[in-house]
C-alpha positions in Angstrom: 19.5 -10.4 -16.6 16.6 -8.4 -16.7 16.5 -4.9 -15.4 13.1 -2.5 -14.6 13.9 1.2 -14.2 11.6 2.4 -11.2 9.8 5.5 -10.7 12.3 6.7 -9.2 15.4 7.8 -11.8 18.3 6.0 -11.7 17.1 3.0 -9.2 17.1 -0.3 -11.1 15.4 -3.7 -10.3 17.3 -6.2 -11.6 16.4 -9.9 -11.9 19.3 -12.5 -13.2 18.4 -15.4 -15.0 18.3 -18.9 -12.7 19.1 -22.0 -14.0 17.6 -24.8 -11.4 18.4 -28.4 -12.2 18.2 -31.0 -9.9 21.3 -29.9 -8.3 19.7 -27.1 -7.5 20.1 -23.9 -9.3 22.8 -21.8 -11.1 23.2 -17.8 -12.0 25.3 -14.9 -13.1 24.6 -12.3 -10.3 26.7 -9.3 -11.8 27.2 -8.9 -15.8 29.4 -5.4 -15.9 28.8 -4.5 -19.2 24.6 -5.5 -19.3 24.2 -3.1 -16.3 26.4 -0.7 -18.1 24.4 -1.0 -21.6 21.2 -0.7 -18.9 22.0 2.6 -17.2 23.8 4.1 -20.1 27.4 4.7 -17.7 30.3 3.3 -16.5 30.1 1.2 -13.5 33.1 0.5 -11.2 32.3 -1.8 -7.9 35.3 -1.1 -5.2 34.2 -3.2 -2.5 31.7 -6.2 -1.4 30.2 -5.9 1.8 28.2 -8.8 3.3 26.0 -8.3 7.0 24.2 -10.9 8.9 21.0 -9.9 11.1 18.0 -11.7 12.8 14.3 -10.9 12.6 13.7 -7.8 13.3 16.5 -5.6 12.5 16.2 -2.6 10.7 19.2 -0.8 9.5 19.0 2.5 8.1 18.5 4.8 6.4 22.1 5.7 5.4 24.2 7.3 2.8 27.5 9.1 2.1 27.9 12.9 1.5 30.1 14.2 -1.3 32.5 12.5 -3.1 32.0 9.0 -0.9 28.7 9.2 -2.1 28.1 5.3 -3.3 26.1 3.9 -5.7 24.9 0.2 -4.4 23.6 -2.9 -6.0 21.9 -4.9 -3.4 20.7 -8.3 -3.6 19.8 -10.8 -0.5 22.1 -14.6 -0.2 19.7 -16.2 2.5 16.5 -15.2 4.0 14.4 -11.9 3.4 14.4 -8.1 3.5 12.4 -5.4 2.7 14.6 -2.8 1.0 13.9 0.4 1.0 15.2 4.1 -0.7 14.5 7.3 -0.3 15.4 9.9 -2.8 17.7 12.8 -1.8 18.4 14.6 -4.5 17.3 18.2 -3.9 17.3 18.6 -7.9 14.9 15.3 -8.5 11.3 14.9 -9.6 10.6 12.3 -6.9 12.7 14.2 -4.5 11.5 13.2 -0.9 9.8 10.1 -2.8 10.5 6.6 -1.0 10.6 3.1 -3.1 10.2 -0.3 -1.2 10.7 -4.0 -2.5 11.1 -7.2 -1.4 14.1 -9.1 -1.9 15.0 -12.6 -0.6 16.5 -16.0 -1.8 14.2 -17.2 -3.6 13.1 -14.5 -6.4 17.1 -13.3 -6.1 15.5 -9.8 -7.2 18.5 -7.2 -7.3 18.3 -3.4 -6.8 20.9 -1.2 -8.1 20.6 2.2 -5.9 22.3 5.2 -7.7 24.7 7.6 -5.5 22.1 10.1 -4.0 19.8 8.0 -2.1 19.5 7.1 1.7 19.4 2.9 2.1 18.1 0.7 4.8 16.3 -2.6 5.2 14.2 -4.4 7.6 14.9 -8.2 8.3 11.5 -10.2 7.6 13.2 -13.7 7.9 14.4 -15.8 10.9 17.9 -14.6 9.7 18.7 -12.4 6.3 22.9 -12.6 5.0 22.7 -9.4 2.5 25.7 -8.6 0.1 26.0 -5.9 -2.1 28.6 -4.1 -3.8 29.6 -0.3 -3.4 31.3 2.0 -5.6 32.9 3.9 -3.0 35.0 2.8 0.1 33.2 3.5 3.7 34.1 6.6 4.7 33.1 7.9 8.5 33.4 11.4 8.0 30.8 11.5 4.9 28.3 9.3 6.7 25.1 10.5 7.0 21.1 9.4 7.4 17.4 9.8 8.2 15.6 8.4 10.7 14.2 5.3 9.8 11.0 6.5 12.0 10.6 9.9 10.5 6.9 11.1 10.2 7.0 12.6 6.2 8.4 9.3 4.6 5.9 7.4 6.8 7.3 3.6 5.7 5.7 0.9 6.7 8.7 -1.6 7.5 6.6 -4.4 7.8 7.1 -5.4 11.2 5.2 -4.3 14.7 6.8 -1.7 16.7 8.3 -4.0 19.4 10.1 -6.6 17.1 12.2 -3.9 15.6 15.9 -3.9 16.3 17.8 -0.5 15.8 21.5 0.3 16.6 22.2 3.0 18.8 24.0 5.4 15.7 20.9 4.1 14.3 18.4 5.4 16.5 19.7 9.3 16.2 19.4 9.9 12.9 17.8 13.2 11.7 14.2 13.5 10.6 14.1 13.4 6.9 13.7 17.6 6.8 16.7 17.9 8.6 18.9 15.7 6.8 21.7 16.4 4.5 20.4 16.3 0.7 22.4 16.3 -2.0 22.1 20.1 -3.8 24.3 19.3 -6.9 23.0 17.2 -10.0 25.2 14.0 -9.2 27.4 12.6 -11.6 26.9 8.9 -11.2 30.6 8.4 -12.4 33.4 10.8 -13.3 
């Protein structure tokens, strides 16, 4: 597996080795010890999630606060998404910066999103199946988010406005300047 540190501290692009032959392909999509060696700390994923969405769906930008904050390892099983993160760590040099990357079933690229980032994605293919590991369970009372339409962040979701499908819940998320941010320096794993 090849790991690439992005310009946002802790946010890592992961490219697994894929072996193709006449039967199809084989890939090791997660190797705990390799990821830990690159990150410099222990990884302890508790749950795997999977979602299926149609073209134009935008999910996010979501995160959890406090003791339930989550690191995620995201990959696409089918289709293509524009994966987007926002650094919500006030103590970070890249606070408020965004990062986006195309993840799809062809490039097999994954994204490791550390605690302290809001995360979302837009479905660019007819259908997309997204799988992601998280290191803390879903805790509704710790749920937070940022509007996908935030003018300060000005994210290009690579979709026409009339094609975007968003949940009622995501339509009422606050703007970035009103969102709850991470005040303290986050300890990735305690």
